[in-house]
mmJSON file of the N, C-alpha and C atoms, coordinates in Angstrom:
{"data_MODEL":{"atom_site":{
"group_PDB":["ATOM","ATOM","ATOM","ATOM","ATOM","ATOM","ATOM","ATOM","ATOM","ATOM","ATOM","ATOM","ATOM","ATOM","ATOM","ATOM","ATOM","ATOM","ATOM","ATOM","ATOM","ATOM","ATOM","ATOM","ATOM","ATOM","ATOM","ATOM","ATOM","ATOM","ATOM","ATOM","ATOM","ATOM","ATOM","ATOM","ATOM","ATOM","ATOM","ATOM","ATOM","ATOM","ATOM","ATOM","ATOM","ATOM","ATOM","ATOM","ATOM","ATOM","ATOM","ATOM","ATOM","ATOM","ATOM","ATOM","ATOM","ATOM","ATOM","ATOM","ATOM","ATOM","ATOM","ATOM","ATOM","ATOM","ATOM","ATOM","ATOM","ATOM","ATOM","ATOM","ATOM","ATOM","ATOM","ATOM","ATOM","ATOM","ATOM","ATOM","ATOM","ATOM","ATOM","ATOM","ATOM","ATOM","ATOM","ATOM","ATOM","ATOM","ATOM","ATOM","ATOM","ATOM","ATOM","ATOM","ATOM","ATOM","ATOM","ATOM","ATOM","ATOM","ATOM","ATOM","ATOM","ATOM","ATOM","ATOM","ATOM","ATOM","ATOM","ATOM","ATOM","ATOM","ATOM","ATOM","ATOM","ATOM","ATOM","ATOM","ATOM","ATOM","ATOM","ATOM","ATOM","ATOM","ATOM","ATOM","ATOM","ATOM","ATOM","ATOM","ATOM","ATOM","ATOM","ATOM","ATOM","ATOM","ATOM","ATOM","ATOM","ATOM","ATOM","ATOM","ATOM","ATOM","ATOM","ATOM","ATOM","ATOM","ATOM","ATOM","ATOM","ATOM","ATOM","ATOM","ATOM","ATOM","ATOM","ATOM","ATOM","ATOM","ATOM","ATOM","ATOM","ATOM","ATOM","ATOM","ATOM","ATOM","ATOM","ATOM","ATOM","ATOM","ATOM","ATOM","ATOM","ATOM","ATOM","ATOM","ATOM","ATOM","ATOM","ATOM","ATOM","ATOM","ATOM","ATOM","ATOM"],
"id":[1,2,3,4,5,6,7,8,9,10,11,12,13,14,15,16,17,18,19,20,21,22,23,24,25,26,27,28,29,30,31,32,33,34,35,36,37,38,39,40,41,42,43,44,45,46,47,48,49,50,51,52,53,54,55,56,57,58,59,60,61,62,63,64,65,66,67,68,69,70,71,72,73,74,75,76,77,78,79,80,81,82,83,84,85,86,87,88,89,90,91,92,93,94,95,96,97,98,99,100,101,102,103,104,105,106,107,108,109,110,111,112,113,114,115,116,117,118,119,120,121,122,123,124,125,126,127,128,129,130,131,132,133,134,135,136,137,138,139,140,141,142,143,144,145,146,147,148,149,150,151,152,153,154,155,156,157,158,159,160,161,162,163,164,165,166,167,168,169,170,171,172,173,174,175,176,177,178,179,180,181,182,183,184,185,186,187,188,189],
"type_symbol":["N","C","C","N","C","C","N","C","C","N","C","C","N","C","C","N","C","C","N","C","C","N","C","C","N","C","C","N","C","C","N","C","C","N","C","C","N","C","C","N","C","C","N","C","C","N","C","C","N","C","C","N","C","C","N","C","C","N","C","C","N","C","C","N","C","C","N","C","C","N","C","C","N","C","C","N","C","C","N","C","C","N","C","C","N","C","C","N","C","C","N","C","C","N","C","C","N","C","C","N","C","C","N","C","C","N","C","C","N","C","C","N","C","C","N","C","C","N","C","C","N","C","C","N","C","C","N","C","C","N","C","C","N","C","C","N","C","C","N","C","C","N","C","C","N","C","C","N","C","C","N","C","C","N","C","C","N","C","C","N","C","C","N","C","C","N","C","C","N","C","C","N","C","C","N","C","C","N","C","C","N","C","C","N","C","C","N","C","C"],
"label_atom_id":["N","CA","C","N","CA","C","N","CA","C","N","CA","C","N","CA","C","N","CA","C","N","CA","C","N","CA","C","N","CA","C","N","CA","C","N","CA","C","N","CA","C","N","CA","C","N","CA","C","N","CA","C","N","CA","C","N","CA","C","N","CA","C","N","CA","C","N","CA","C","N","CA","C","N","CA","C","N","CA","C","N","CA","C","N","CA","C","N","CA","C","N","CA","C","N","CA","C","N","CA","C","N","CA","C","N","CA","C","N","CA","C","N","CA","C","N","CA","C","N","CA","C","N","CA","C","N","CA","C","N","CA","C","N","CA","C","N","CA","C","N","CA","C","N","CA","C","N","CA","C","N","CA","C","N","CA","C","N","CA","C","N","CA","C","N","CA","C","N","CA","C","N","CA","C","N","CA","C","N","CA","C","N","CA","C","N","CA","C","N","CA","C","N","CA","C","N","CA","C","N","CA","C","N","CA","C","N","CA","C","N","CA","C","N","CA","C","N","CA","C"],
"label_alt_id":[null,null,null,null,null,null,null,null,null,null,null,null,null,null,null,null,null,null,null,null,null,null,null,null,null,null,null,null,null,null,null,null,null,null,null,null,null,null,null,null,null,null,null,null,null,null,null,null,null,null,null,null,null,null,null,null,null,null,null,null,null,null,null,null,null,null,null,null,null,null,null,null,null,null,null,null,null,null,null,null,null,null,null,null,null,null,null,null,null,null,null,null,null,null,null,null,null,null,null,null,null,null,null,null,null,null,null,null,null,null,null,null,null,null,null,null,null,null,null,null,null,null,null,null,null,null,null,null,null,null,null,null,null,null,null,null,null,null,null,null,null,null,null,null,null,null,null,null,null,null,null,null,null,null,null,null,null,null,null,null,null,null,null,null,null,null,null,null,null,null,null,null,null,null,null,null,null,null,null,null,null,null,null,null,null,null,null,null,null],
"label_comp_id":["UNK","UNK","UNK","UNK","UNK","UNK","UNK","UNK","UNK","UNK","UNK","UNK","UNK","UNK","UNK","UNK","UNK","UNK","UNK","UNK","UNK","UNK","UNK","UNK","UNK","UNK","UNK","UNK","UNK","UNK","UNK","UNK","UNK","UNK","UNK","UNK","UNK","UNK","UNK","UNK","UNK","UNK","UNK","UNK","UNK","UNK","UNK","UNK","UNK","UNK","UNK","UNK","UNK","UNK","UNK","UNK","UNK","UNK","UNK","UNK","UNK","UNK","UNK","UNK","UNK","UNK","UNK","UNK","UNK","UNK","UNK","UNK","UNK","UNK","UNK","UNK","UNK","UNK","UNK","UNK","UNK","UNK","UNK","UNK","UNK","UNK","UNK","UNK","UNK","UNK","UNK","UNK","UNK","UNK","UNK","UNK","UNK","UNK","UNK","UNK","UNK","UNK","UNK","UNK","UNK","UNK","UNK","UNK","UNK","UNK","UNK","UNK","UNK","UNK","UNK","UNK","UNK","UNK","UNK","UNK","UNK","UNK","UNK","UNK","UNK","UNK","UNK","UNK","UNK","UNK","UNK","UNK","UNK","UNK","UNK","UNK","UNK","UNK","UNK","UNK","UNK","UNK","UNK","UNK","UNK","UNK","UNK","UNK","UNK","UNK","UNK","UNK","UNK","UNK","UNK","UNK","UNK","UNK","UNK","UNK","UNK","UNK","UNK","UNK","UNK","UNK","UNK","UNK","UNK","UNK","UNK","UNK","UNK","UNK","UNK","UNK","UNK","UNK","UNK","UNK","UNK","UNK","UNK","UNK","UNK","UNK","UNK","UNK","UNK"],
"label_asym_id":["A","A","A","A","A","A","A","A","A","A","A","A","A","A","A","A","A","A","A","A","A","A","A","A","A","A","A","A","A","A","A","A","A","A","A","A","A","A","A","A","A","A","A","A","A","A","A","A","A","A","A","A","A","A","A","A","A","A","A","A","A","A","A","A","A","A","A","A","A","A","A","A","A","A","A","A","A","A","A","A","A","A","A","A","A","A","A","A","A","A","A","A","A","A","A","A","A","A","A","A","A","A","A","A","A","A","A","A","A","A","A","A","A","A","A","A","A","A","A","A","A","A","A","A","A","A","A","A","A","A","A","A","A","A","A","A","A","A","A","A","A","A","A","A","A","A","A","A","A","A","A","A","A","A","A","A","A","A","A","A","A","A","A","A","A","A","A","A","A","A","A","A","A","A","A","A","A","A","A","A","A","A","A","A","A","A","A","A","A"],
"label_entity_id":["1","1","1","1","1","1","1","1","1","1","1","1","1","1","1","1","1","1","1","1","1","1","1","1","1","1","1","1","1","1","1","1","1","1","1","1","1","1","1","1","1","1","1","1","1","1","1","1","1","1","1","1","1","1","1","1","1","1","1","1","1","1","1","1","1","1","1","1","1","1","1","1","1","1","1","1","1","1","1","1","1","1","1","1","1","1","1","1","1","1","1","1","1","1","1","1","1","1","1","1","1","1","1","1","1","1","1","1","1","1","1","1","1","1","1","1","1","1","1","1","1","1","1","1","1","1","1","1","1","1","1","1","1","1","1","1","1","1","1","1","1","1","1","1","1","1","1","1","1","1","1","1","1","1","1","1","1","1","1","1","1","1","1","1","1","1","1","1","1","1","1","1","1","1","1","1","1","1","1","1","1","1","1","1","1","1","1","1","1"],
"label_seq_id":[1,1,1,2,2,2,3,3,3,4,4,4,5,5,5,6,6,6,7,7,7,8,8,8,9,9,9,10,10,10,11,11,11,12,12,12,13,13,13,14,14,14,15,15,15,16,16,16,17,17,17,18,18,18,19,19,19,20,20,20,21,21,21,22,22,22,23,23,23,24,24,24,25,25,25,26,26,26,27,27,27,28,28,28,29,29,29,30,30,30,31,31,31,32,32,32,33,33,33,34,34,34,35,35,35,36,36,36,37,37,37,38,38,38,39,39,39,40,40,40,41,41,41,42,42,42,43,43,43,44,44,44,45,45,45,46,46,46,47,47,47,48,48,48,49,49,49,50,50,50,51,51,51,52,52,52,53,53,53,54,54,54,55,55,55,56,56,56,57,57,57,58,58,58,59,59,59,60,60,60,61,61,61,62,62,62,63,63,63],
"pdbx_PDB_ins_code":[null,null,null,null,null,null,null,null,null,null,null,null,null,null,null,null,null,null,null,null,null,null,null,null,null,null,null,null,null,null,null,null,null,null,null,null,null,null,null,null,null,null,null,null,null,null,null,null,null,null,null,null,null,null,null,null,null,null,null,null,null,null,null,null,null,null,null,null,null,null,null,null,null,null,null,null,null,null,null,null,null,null,null,null,null,null,null,null,null,null,null,null,null,null,null,null,null,null,null,null,null,null,null,null,null,null,null,null,null,null,null,null,null,null,null,null,null,null,null,null,null,null,null,null,null,null,null,null,null,null,null,null,null,null,null,null,null,null,null,null,null,null,null,null,null,null,null,null,null,null,null,null,null,null,null,null,null,null,null,null,null,null,null,null,null,null,null,null,null,null,null,null,null,null,null,null,null,null,null,null,null,null,null,null,null,null,null,null,null],
"Cartn_x":[2.449,1.522,0.322,-0.404,-1.682,-1.411,-0.34,-0.01,0.467,1.07,1.422,0.382,-0.722,-2.006,-2.675,-2.792,-3.373,-2.657,-1.411,-0.607,-0.809,-1.029,-1.299,-2.657,-3.536,-4.937,-5.108,-4.334,-4.221,-3.657,-2.439,-1.834,-2.791,-3.63,-4.548,-5.682,-5.947,-7.046,-6.407,-5.195,-4.522,-4.269,-3.918,-3.553,-4.658,-5.908,-6.997,-7.138,-6.834,-6.978,-5.851,-4.727,-3.564,-3.827,-4.202,-4.484,-5.526,-6.589,-7.562,-7.101,-6.172,-5.648,-4.804,-4.044,-3.167,-4.006,-4.954,-5.765,-6.551,-7.082,-7.742,-6.86,-5.529,-4.7,-4.483,-4.559,-4.445,-5.607,-6.665,-8.03,-8.725,-8.288,-9.099,-10.141,-11.264,-12.445,-12.607,-12.338,-12.512,-13.859,-15.089,-16.216,-17.086,-16.672,-17.383,-16.606,-15.479,-14.7,-13.518,-12.676,-11.666,-11.806,-12.665,-12.923,-11.754,-10.967,-9.817,-8.643,-8.587,-7.572,-8.035,-9.339,-9.748,-9.63,-9.846,-9.511,-8.093,-7.082,-5.756,-5.421,-5.84,-5.42,-5.893,-7.158,-7.707,-6.902,-6.53,-5.631,-4.261,-3.844,-2.497,-2.449,-3.446,-3.677,-3.946,-4.651,-4.769,-3.509,-2.712,-1.373,-0.465,-0.362,0.345,-0.146,-1.539,-2.07,-1.712,-1.708,-1.387,0.127,0.919,2.41,2.687,1.969,2.212,1.798,0.649,0.001,0.937,1.568,2.683,3.644,4.326,5.465,5.191,3.85,3.59,3.454,2.907,2.761,4.092,5.096,6.478,7.116,7.096,7.613,7.104,5.833,5.122,5.71,5.779,6.352,7.73,8.751,9.937,10.109,9.275,9.19,9.004],
"Cartn_y":[8.356,8.993,8.229,7.853,7.164,5.755,5.188,3.738,3.824,5.011,5.098,5.104,5.968,6.293,4.997,4.135,2.989,1.879,1.814,1.079,1.468,2.816,3.186,2.843,2.877,2.413,0.879,0.211,-1.24,-1.697,-0.955,-1.079,-0.854,0.305,0.73,-0.318,-1.003,-1.843,-3.225,-3.561,-4.726,-4.528,-3.122,-3.16,-3.339,-3.067,-3.417,-5.07,-5.872,-7.14,-7.926,-7.314,-7.643,-7.434,-6.194,-5.861,-6.714,-7.059,-7.845,-9.193,-9.784,-11.143,-11.362,-10.143,-10.019,-9.873,-9.024,-8.983,-10.207,-10.81,-12.08,-13.152,-13.123,-14.062,-13.55,-12.305,-11.874,-12.023,-12.379,-12.395,-11.015,-10.164,-8.763,-8.64,-8.406,-8.008,-6.29,-5.849,-4.403,-3.854,-4.748,-4.197,-4.658,-5.601,-6.099,-5.906,-5.423,-5.237,-6.285,-6.246,-7.226,-8.076,-9.096,-9.863,-10.589,-11.324,-12.011,-11.236,-10.135,-9.06,-8.484,-8.253,-7.757,-8.793,-10.125,-11.163,-11.384,-11.088,-11.178,-10.093,-8.742,-7.583,-7.783,-8.297,-8.468,-9.474,-10.345,-11.371,-11.052,-10.194,-9.443,-8.495,-7.792,-6.726,-7.421,-8.59,-9.327,-9.901,-10.396,-11.089,-9.923,-8.741,-7.747,-7.133,-7.003,-6.63,-7.616,-8.95,-9.862,-9.875,-9.623,-9.346,-8.18,-7.159,-5.887,-6.088,-6.788,-6.947,-7.985,-8.917,-9.818,-8.881,-8.131,-7.346,-6.261,-5.674,-4.808,-5.546,-6.854,-7.635,-7.987,-8.321,-8.647,-7.532,-6.333,-5.051,-4.703,-4.882,-4.737,-5.67,-6.822,-7.974,-7.94,-7.079,-6.967,-5.807,-4.871,-3.742,-4.223],
"Cartn_z":[-36.165,-35.021,-34.624,-35.736,-35.654,-34.833,-35.475,-34.883,-33.518,-33.21,-31.783,-30.838,-31.131,-30.541,-30.382,-31.512,-31.49,-30.472,-30.447,-29.535,-27.981,-27.821,-26.439,-25.993,-27.046,-26.736,-26.309,-27.219,-27.026,-25.574,-25.231,-23.948,-22.906,-23.014,-22.029,-21.801,-22.798,-22.623,-22.091,-22.202,-21.545,-20.145,-19.783,-18.314,-17.247,-17.428,-16.486,-16.423,-17.541,-17.305,-16.721,-16.714,-16.172,-14.538,-14.279,-12.845,-12.289,-13.105,-12.607,-12.067,-12.993,-12.802,-11.682,-11.43,-10.281,-9.022,-9.175,-7.997,-7.667,-8.583,-8.245,-7.743,-7.962,-7.317,-5.789,-5.544,-4.348,-3.562,-4.16,-3.493,-3.414,-4.16,-4.061,-5.022,-4.64,-5.485,-5.445,-6.445,-6.538,-6.46,-6.965,-7.056,-5.772,-5.109,-3.826,-2.595,-2.721,-1.519,-1.565,-0.465,-0.523,0.897,0.707,1.828,2.556,1.605,1.979,2.428,1.841,2.198,3.775,3.867,5.258,6.391,5.979,6.884,7.265,6.351,6.374,7.273,6.875,7.728,9.21,9.335,10.693,11.579,11.023,11.66,12.106,11.178,11.34,12.461,12.51,13.587,14.883,14.856,16.192,16.58,15.741,16.176,16.714,16.202,16.539,17.839,18.116,19.528,20.522,20.241,21.282,21.645,20.75,20.798,21.756,21.492,22.173,23.659,23.88,25.077,25.984,25.283,25.95,26.435,25.588,25.883,26.985,27.037,28.007,29.484,29.366,30.589,31.151,30.082,30.574,31.185,30.671,31.167,32.577,32.796,34.162,35.264,34.694,35.631,35.958,35.137,35.5,36.536,36.566,37.554,39.032],
"occupancy":[1.0,1.0,1.0,1.0,1.0,1.0,1.0,1.0,1.0,1.0,1.0,1.0,1.0,1.0,1.0,1.0,1.0,1.0,1.0,1.0,1.0,1.0,1.0,1.0,1.0,1.0,1.0,1.0,1.0,1.0,1.0,1.0,1.0,1.0,1.0,1.0,1.0,1.0,1.0,1.0,1.0,1.0,1.0,1.0,1.0,1.0,1.0,1.0,1.0,1.0,1.0,1.0,1.0,1.0,1.0,1.0,1.0,1.0,1.0,1.0,1.0,1.0,1.0,1.0,1.0,1.0,1.0,1.0,1.0,1.0,1.0,1.0,1.0,1.0,1.0,1.0,1.0,1.0,1.0,1.0,1.0,1.0,1.0,1.0,1.0,1.0,1.0,1.0,1.0,1.0,1.0,1.0,1.0,1.0,1.0,1.0,1.0,1.0,1.0,1.0,1.0,1.0,1.0,1.0,1.0,1.0,1.0,1.0,1.0,1.0,1.0,1.0,1.0,1.0,1.0,1.0,1.0,1.0,1.0,1.0,1.0,1.0,1.0,1.0,1.0,1.0,1.0,1.0,1.0,1.0,1.0,1.0,1.0,1.0,1.0,1.0,1.0,1.0,1.0,1.0,1.0,1.0,1.0,1.0,1.0,1.0,1.0,1.0,1.0,1.0,1.0,1.0,1.0,1.0,1.0,1.0,1.0,1.0,1.0,1.0,1.0,1.0,1.0,1.0,1.0,1.0,1.0,1.0,1.0,1.0,1.0,1.0,1.0,1.0,1.0,1.0,1.0,1.0,1.0,1.0,1.0,1.0,1.0,1.0,1.0,1.0,1.0,1.0,1.0],
"B_iso_or_equiv":[0.0,0.0,0.0,0.0,0.0,0.0,0.0,0.0,0.0,0.0,0.0,0.0,0.0,0.0,0.0,0.0,0.0,0.0,0.0,0.0,0.0,0.0,0.0,0.0,0.0,0.0,0.0,0.0,0.0,0.0,0.0,0.0,0.0,0.0,0.0,0.0,0.0,0.0,0.0,0.0,0.0,0.0,0.0,0.0,0.0,0.0,0.0,0.0,0.0,0.0,0.0,0.0,0.0,0.0,0.0,0.0,0.0,0.0,0.0,0.0,0.0,0.0,0.0,0.0,0.0,0.0,0.0,0.0,0.0,0.0,0.0,0.0,0.0,0.0,0.0,0.0,0.0,0.0,0.0,0.0,0.0,0.0,0.0,0.0,0.0,0.0,0.0,0.0,0.0,0.0,0.0,0.0,0.0,0.0,0.0,0.0,0.0,0.0,0.0,0.0,0.0,0.0,0.0,0.0,0.0,0.0,0.0,0.0,0.0,0.0,0.0,0.0,0.0,0.0,0.0,0.0,0.0,0.0,0.0,0.0,0.0,0.0,0.0,0.0,0.0,0.0,0.0,0.0,0.0,0.0,0.0,0.0,0.0,0.0,0.0,0.0,0.0,0.0,0.0,0.0,0.0,0.0,0.0,0.0,0.0,0.0,0.0,0.0,0.0,0.0,0.0,0.0,0.0,0.0,0.0,0.0,0.0,0.0,0.0,0.0,0.0,0.0,0.0,0.0,0.0,0.0,0.0,0.0,0.0,0.0,0.0,0.0,0.0,0.0,0.0,0.0,0.0,0.0,0.0,0.0,0.0,0.0,0.0,0.0,0.0,0.0,0.0,0.0,0.0],
"pdbx_formal_charge":[null,null,null,null,null,null,null,null,null,null,null,null,null,null,null,null,null,null,null,null,null,null,null,null,null,null,null,null,null,null,null,null,null,null,null,null,null,null,null,null,null,null,null,null,null,null,null,null,null,null,null,null,null,null,null,null,null,null,null,null,null,null,null,null,null,null,null,null,null,null,null,null,null,null,null,null,null,null,null,null,null,null,null,null,null,null,null,null,null,null,null,null,null,null,null,null,null,null,null,null,null,null,null,null,null,null,null,null,null,null,null,null,null,null,null,null,null,null,null,null,null,null,null,null,null,null,null,null,null,null,null,null,null,null,null,null,null,null,null,null,null,null,null,null,null,null,null,null,null,null,null,null,null,null,null,null,null,null,null,null,null,null,null,null,null,null,null,null,null,null,null,null,null,null,null,null,null,null,null,null,null,null,null,null,null,null,null,null,null],
"auth_seq_id":[1,1,1,2,2,2,3,3,3,4,4,4,5,5,5,6,6,6,7,7,7,8,8,8,9,9,9,10,10,10,11,11,11,12,12,12,13,13,13,14,14,14,15,15,15,16,16,16,17,17,17,18,18,18,19,19,19,20,20,20,21,21,21,22,22,22,23,23,23,24,24,24,25,25,25,26,26,26,27,27,27,28,28,28,29,29,29,30,30,30,31,31,31,32,32,32,33,33,33,34,34,34,35,35,35,36,36,36,37,37,37,38,38,38,39,39,39,40,40,40,41,41,41,42,42,42,43,43,43,44,44,44,45,45,45,46,46,46,47,47,47,48,48,48,49,49,49,50,50,50,51,51,51,52,52,52,53,53,53,54,54,54,55,55,55,56,56,56,57,57,57,58,58,58,59,59,59,60,60,60,61,61,61,62,62,62,63,63,63],
"auth_comp_id":["UNK","UNK","UNK","UNK","UNK","UNK","UNK","UNK","UNK","UNK","UNK","UNK","UNK","UNK","UNK","UNK","UNK","UNK","UNK","UNK","UNK","UNK","UNK","UNK","UNK","UNK","UNK","UNK","UNK","UNK","UNK","UNK","UNK","UNK","UNK","UNK","UNK","UNK","UNK","UNK","UNK","UNK","UNK","UNK","UNK","UNK","UNK","UNK","UNK","UNK","UNK","UNK","UNK","UNK","UNK","UNK","UNK","UNK","UNK","UNK","UNK","UNK","UNK","UNK","UNK","UNK","UNK","UNK","UNK","UNK","UNK","UNK","UNK","UNK","UNK","UNK","UNK","UNK","UNK","UNK","UNK","UNK","UNK","UNK","UNK","UNK","UNK","UNK","UNK","UNK","UNK","UNK","UNK","UNK","UNK","UNK","UNK","UNK","UNK","UNK","UNK","UNK","UNK","UNK","UNK","UNK","UNK","UNK","UNK","UNK","UNK","UNK","UNK","UNK","UNK","UNK","UNK","UNK","UNK","UNK","UNK","UNK","UNK","UNK","UNK","UNK","UNK","UNK","UNK","UNK","UNK","UNK","UNK","UNK","UNK","UNK","UNK","UNK","UNK","UNK","UNK","UNK","UNK","UNK","UNK","UNK","UNK","UNK","UNK","UNK","UNK","UNK","UNK","UNK","UNK","UNK","UNK","UNK","UNK","UNK","UNK","UNK","UNK","UNK","UNK","UNK","UNK","UNK","UNK","UNK","UNK","UNK","UNK","UNK","UNK","UNK","UNK","UNK","UNK","UNK","UNK","UNK","UNK","UNK","UNK","UNK","UNK","UNK","UNK"],
"auth_asym_id":["A","A","A","A","A","A","A","A","A","A","A","A","A","A","A","A","A","A","A","A","A","A","A","A","A","A","A","A","A","A","A","A","A","A","A","A","A","A","A","A","A","A","A","A","A","A","A","A","A","A","A","A","A","A","A","A","A","A","A","A","A","A","A","A","A","A","A","A","A","A","A","A","A","A","A","A","A","A","A","A","A","A","A","A","A","A","A","A","A","A","A","A","A","A","A","A","A","A","A","A","A","A","A","A","A","A","A","A","A","A","A","A","A","A","A","A","A","A","A","A","A","A","A","A","A","A","A","A","A","A","A","A","A","A","A","A","A","A","A","A","A","A","A","A","A","A","A","A","A","A","A","A","A","A","A","A","A","A","A","A","A","A","A","A","A","A","A","A","A","A","A","A","A","A","A","A","A","A","A","A","A","A","A","A","A","A","A","A","A"],
"auth_atom_id":["N","CA","C","N","CA","C","N","CA","C","N","CA","C","N","CA","C","N","CA","C","N","CA","C","N","CA","C","N","CA","C","N","CA","C","N","CA","C","N","CA","C","N","CA","C","N","CA","C","N","CA","C","N","CA","C","N","CA","C","N","CA","C","N","CA","C","N","CA","C","N","CA","C","N","CA","C","N","CA","C","N","CA","C","N","CA","C","N","CA","C","N","CA","C","N","CA","C","N","CA","C","N","CA","C","N","CA","C","N","CA","C","N","CA","C","N","CA","C","N","CA","C","N","CA","C","N","CA","C","N","CA","C","N","CA","C","N","CA","C","N","CA","C","N","CA","C","N","CA","C","N","CA","C","N","CA","C","N","CA","C","N","CA","C","N","CA","C","N","CA","C","N","CA","C","N","CA","C","N","CA","C","N","CA","C","N","CA","C","N","CA","C","N","CA","C","N","CA","C","N","CA","C","N","CA","C","N","CA","C","N","CA","C","N","CA","C","N","CA","C"],
"pdbx_PDB_model_num":[1,1,1,1,1,1,1,1,1,1,1,1,1,1,1,1,1,1,1,1,1,1,1,1,1,1,1,1,1,1,1,1,1,1,1,1,1,1,1,1,1,1,1,1,1,1,1,1,1,1,1,1,1,1,1,1,1,1,1,1,1,1,1,1,1,1,1,1,1,1,1,1,1,1,1,1,1,1,1,1,1,1,1,1,1,1,1,1,1,1,1,1,1,1,1,1,1,1,1,1,1,1,1,1,1,1,1,1,1,1,1,1,1,1,1,1,1,1,1,1,1,1,1,1,1,1,1,1,1,1,1,1,1,1,1,1,1,1,1,1,1,1,1,1,1,1,1,1,1,1,1,1,1,1,1,1,1,1,1,1,1,1,1,1,1,1,1,1,1,1,1,1,1,1,1,1,1,1,1,1,1,1,1,1,1,1,1,1,1]
}}}
């Protein structure tokens, strides 16, 4: 039982380091915000808005 508890504690200690490594590869900084994800999200929204605008103009021109 004690060994199992120690194993759980060791696993719990490893999980944040793995998460931090994965987050750093994605460009996420949990303490200072996620600047690169914000840039990615902003550019994605900008492209989506431009596509919607083009479709809207296309639909208006068909009428």
